[in-house]
N, C-alpha and C positions, 0 to 999 in steps of 0.2 A: 612599408615593405618588410619582409622577413629578414632575420639576421643571416650572415654569411660565415662560412668556414673556408679558410684557404689552407690547402694541404702543402706544407713547406718543409716537412721533416726528412725528406728523402736524402740519400747519400750522394746521388748524382754520379754513380759509378761510371756510367758510359760517357760522362762529360769531363772526365779527367784529361789533362791536369788542371783545367779551369776550376773544377769543383774542389780542388785541394786548397784553393784560396778563398772562395766565397761559396755560400749556399747558392744553389741555382737561382732562386728568386731574387737574389741580391745582385745578379750580374747586370751590367748596363746593356740596354737595347736602344740603340740610336739616341744616346744621351739621357736616357731615363731608365732607372732600375726596373726590372721585370715586375717586382712586387708592387712598385708604385703604379705601374700601368694597370695591373689587376685591381688595385684598390680604387683607382680612378673610375674604372668600369663599374664596380659595385656602388660607389658613391653616386655615380650618374643614374643608377637605378633606384635612388632614394633609400639605399641601405645605409644604416647609420651604426650598426653594431656588428663587429667583426671579431672572430676568433681565428688565430693563426697557430697551427701546430708546428713545433720546432724540435729539432734534434741536432743535425749536423751543422756546425758553424752558425748556430742560431743568432749569435750576436751580430753577424754581418747583416742580418735582416732587421733586428730590433733597433740598431743604430739609425736605420733609415725610417722606420715606421713609428717608433716610440709609442705613445699612448693614442696616436691617431688624431690628436687635436688639430694639428697643422693641416690635416687632410679632411677635416670635417667629420671625422669618424671617432667612435670609441673602439679601441683595439685592445684585446686581451689575448693572452698566450696560453697554449696548452703545451707545456714542456714535457718532453719524453726523455727521461734519463736513459732508458733502453728503448731503442726504436720499436714501435709497436706495430709497424706495417700498415698496409693499405686498409686492413679491416679494423684493427685496434686503434689506430690513430684517429680516424673520424669518430669512432665510438666514444673515445675519451673527450675529444673536443666538443662533441654534442652536449656533454654534461654542463658546459659553460654557457651555452646559448639560452636566451629567453624564448619561450614559445614552444610550439609543438613540431616545428619543422624548420629547415634551414637550406639555403643555397650552399652547395659545396663546389668549390672550384679548385682544380689542380694548380699548384703554384708554378708549374713549368709550361703552361699553355696559354697562349693569347688567342682570343676570339673577338668578334664584333657581335656576338650573340645578343639578342633582345632578352635580357634577364627577366624583365617584367612579364613578357609573353610566356616564357617558360614556366614561371611560377603559376600563372593563370592556367596554363594547360595542365599542370600538376594538380591544382586544386579542383579543376573541373572533372578530372578523371577519377578522383577518389583513390589514387594509387598511394602506396607508401614511399615509393621511389620512382622518379622520372629521370631518365638519362637522355641528354641531348645528343643526337646522333646525326650523321650524314652518311650517304652510301659509301661503303668501303671500296674505293676505286684502286687501291694498291694492296690486294690480298697477299701478294708475294712478300710484302714488307710488314704488313700489320695483320694481326689477328682481329677478329671482329665480334660483334654482339649479334646473337640470333634472336629473332622474335617471330611470333606467329602473325597471321593476317590482321589480328586485332591490335597489335602493338605490344602484346604481353611478352616479356623476356622469357626465353626458353633455354638460354645457355650461352656458351662462347664457341666461336669458330676458330680453330687454330690457324696460325699463319700458313699460307700456302694451300689451304683447303679450297676445293673448287666451288663449294656452295656460296651463294650470295650472303653478304652480312652487312651490318652497320658498323660504322666507325664512331666510337665514343669520343666526343671532342673535349672532354675534361670538365664539363659543367653538368651538374645534376641538382635536383631538389629531393631531399630525403626527410621523412618524418622521424621524430625521436623514437617512435615505436619500432622502426626498422632495425634499431641497434640493440634491442633488448636481448640480454643474454650474451652479448659479445664482450669478451674480457677487455678491461681497460688498464690493467696493471701488469700485463705481460704480452709478448707477441701473440697474436691470434691469427685466425684464418684470414686469407686475403679478402679484399672487398668482393671479388668475384665469388668466392666461397660463401660469404655472408649472403649475397643476393641469390645464389642458387638455393641455399637452404630456405631463405625467406619465400622465394617463389614456390618451393615445394610445399611449404606449410600453408601458404596463402596464395593459391594460383591467381595470377593477374595483378598481384600487388606491386610487382616491379615492371615498369613499362618503358618503352622507348618513345621519344618525341622527335620525329624527323624535323630538322631545322635547316634554314638557309644561313650559313655563316662561313666566313673565312676563318681559318685557324692555323696557328703555328705551334707545333709540338717540339719543344727544345729537348731532344734526347741526347744528341751527340754534338761534338764541336762543329761538324759540318752543318747540322741543323741550326746551331746558334749563329754561325756566320751568315747563313742564308736569311734567317729571321732579322738579324740586325740590318743587313743590306736592304731587305725589302721595306722595312719600316723607315729607314733613312730616305729611301727613294720616294716613298709615299708621302712623307712628312717634310721633305726638304731639310732633313736633319743631318747630323754628323755622326760618324762612327769613330771619331778621333777624340779622345778625352781632352778637355781644355788644358790640362797640365802636361800633355805630351809636348815634347820639344823636337822639332823637325828642322834639321840643318839645310842650308841652301843646296839646291840641286837634287835633293831626295824626292822620290816620287812614291805616293801612297795610292794604290789602285785597289778599290773594293776590299779594303782591309779594316779590321777593328783594332784600335790601339787603346789599351786601358791606361789608367793614370800613371804618371811618372815614367813613361817610356821616352827614350832618347833615340832618335834616328840620325845616324851620321851623314855627312855630306855625300851626295851622289848615290846613296843607298836606294834600292828599289824593293818595294813590297807589293806583291800581287796576291790577293785573296788570302791574306794571312791574319792570324790572331796574335797580337803581341801583348803579353801579360805584364803586370806592374813591375817597374824597376828594370826592365830589359833595356840594354844598350845595343842597338843594332850598329855594327861597325860600318864605317864609311866605305863606299864603293862596293858593297856586297849586294847580291841579288837573291831574293827569296820568293818562292811561289808555293802557295797552299801548304803552309806549315804553321804550327803553333810555336812561337818563340818565347822563351822564358829564361831568366838568369840561371846560370849554373854556378859552379864553384870557381872563384877567381884563380885558384891555384892550378886547376886541372882543365876545366871546361867552362869558360866564361859565358858561353851561350849554348842553350839546349834547343834544338829544333826537332819537333815531333811532326811527322806527316799528318796532314789534316784528313786524309782519306777521301 
């Protein structure tokens, strides 16, 4: 199987305040870090060589993944002192992989996609880039990918546009040649810009591959909560960290508790995210908020609406 690149350098701006503590791929999803879930997927497709690009809070990822030996993988890192963006990041990481092509997976998206089948589709088409897509059923929320009747990429469709489009699910196969000329030492064009230019130079070289897959795109805290709950339900897992301490009479309903949380007696949490070190006072009630420690002197507990 070909090597894989996992894109994990993003700032996670829309996921604050969670992303102020950990890089998005390091966040727990039903008892297992997001990055570990993605690595298990690529290992299950007989991928053994992985490159992860890093920038924001990269150490919160590397402490989980190390050299990959405990996961049956060889993991190397493409560090970005200055974030290179969605175009420059993959271009730089591609320099580290062996071979002429690689799977590229977003580090904030979970799918059950058949990776082997996607690679086969890519190889059979002769494309330089193959994007795994599903029909865009939420155009008011998501922009989409446009393609002609043959599956050749023709551009992007903005959010809210009336024309049909495809939703990119965060997994693609790309040839090394697709990144020729893209800067790797400074922020460069977005990946969409790279692909538009590539398709203009070589029509038909960027293609879409319609797939059947479930996927979770963790963009906001509400997305994160929904993803954690869905995986806990499907896997009979837990969204409460083992180190969380819950006093008698407290009730936890469809909430995510990170490590080191303390919930006082009789407190109630409904669809909340509780960040490390938070002490939820006894006999308090919270619904659809993010709870985190504040300043002991002024505001011991900070509650941010989940939206």
